[in-house]
C-alpha positions in Angstrom: 93.7 145.5 -89.8 91.4 145.4 -86.7 90.3 142.1 -85.3 86.6 141.5 -85.2 85.0 141.0 -81.8 83.3 137.7 -81.2 79.5 137.7 -81.4 78.8 135.6 -78.4 75.5 134.2 -77.2 75.0 134.5 -73.4 75.9 131.1 -71.9 76.2 132.3 -68.3 73.4 129.9 -67.3 76.0 127.1 -67.8 78.7 128.7 -65.8 78.7 126.6 -62.6 81.9 125.1 -61.1 82.3 121.5 -62.3 80.0 122.0 -65.3 80.9 119.9 -68.4 80.5 121.7 -71.7 80.6 120.0 -75.1 81.2 122.2 -78.1 81.5 121.8 -81.9 84.2 123.9 -83.4 84.4 125.5 -86.9 88.0 126.7 -87.5 88.8 129.2 -90.3 85.4 130.8 -90.1 84.7 134.2 -91.6 84.1 135.6 -88.2 84.2 134.5 -84.6 81.0 133.5 -82.8 79.5 131.3 -80.1 76.0 130.0 -80.7 73.7 127.6 -79.0 71.7 125.7 -81.6 68.0 124.7 -81.4 69.3 121.2 -80.7 71.2 122.5 -77.7 74.6 122.0 -79.3 77.1 124.8 -78.6 79.0 125.8 -81.8 82.1 128.0 -81.6 83.4 129.6 -84.8 87.0 130.9 -84.8 88.9 132.6 -87.6 92.3 131.0 -87.0 93.5 127.8 -88.5 93.8 124.6 -86.4 97.6 124.6 -86.2 99.9 124.6 -83.2 97.0 125.0 -80.7 95.9 128.4 -82.0 92.3 127.4 -82.6 92.1 125.7 -79.2 93.2 128.9 -77.5 90.8 131.0 -79.6 87.9 128.6 -78.7 88.8 128.7 -75.0 88.8 132.6 -75.1 85.5 132.8 -77.0 83.8 130.2 -74.8 85.0 131.9 -71.6 83.7 135.2 -72.9 80.2 133.7 -73.6 80.2 132.1 -70.1 81.4 135.2 -68.4 84.4 133.5 -66.8 88.2 133.8 -67.1 89.7 131.6 -69.8 92.0 130.0 -67.1 88.8 128.5 -65.5 88.2 126.3 -68.6 90.0 123.1 -69.0 90.0 121.2 -72.3 89.5 117.6 -71.3 88.9 115.9 -74.6 89.3 116.8 -78.3 92.7 118.6 -78.6 92.8 117.6 -82.3 89.1 117.2 -83.0 86.2 119.5 -83.9 84.2 118.1 -81.0 85.7 119.3 -77.7 84.8 118.7 -74.1 85.5 121.4 -71.5 85.2 121.4 -67.8 84.6 124.6 -65.8 86.8 124.8 -62.7 
């Protein structure tokens, strides 16, 4: 079974060193996507379950793709076990 590619909104305008990025996560979604809502909230949908850090890794990869940076440049500062997460771009 082929894995679906994430439908990502272009968030490169946020990709500045030191930028703080707050996201709302939806685990176990039907497909992966990164979207910026009309209210400015960034929503990341991932297909994996929130167990053993799998969803956090998937969110980091999807957000990095939308920002156009390497996943290693994103640091999860807050929200390891929450749907509301706070990343800092190094």
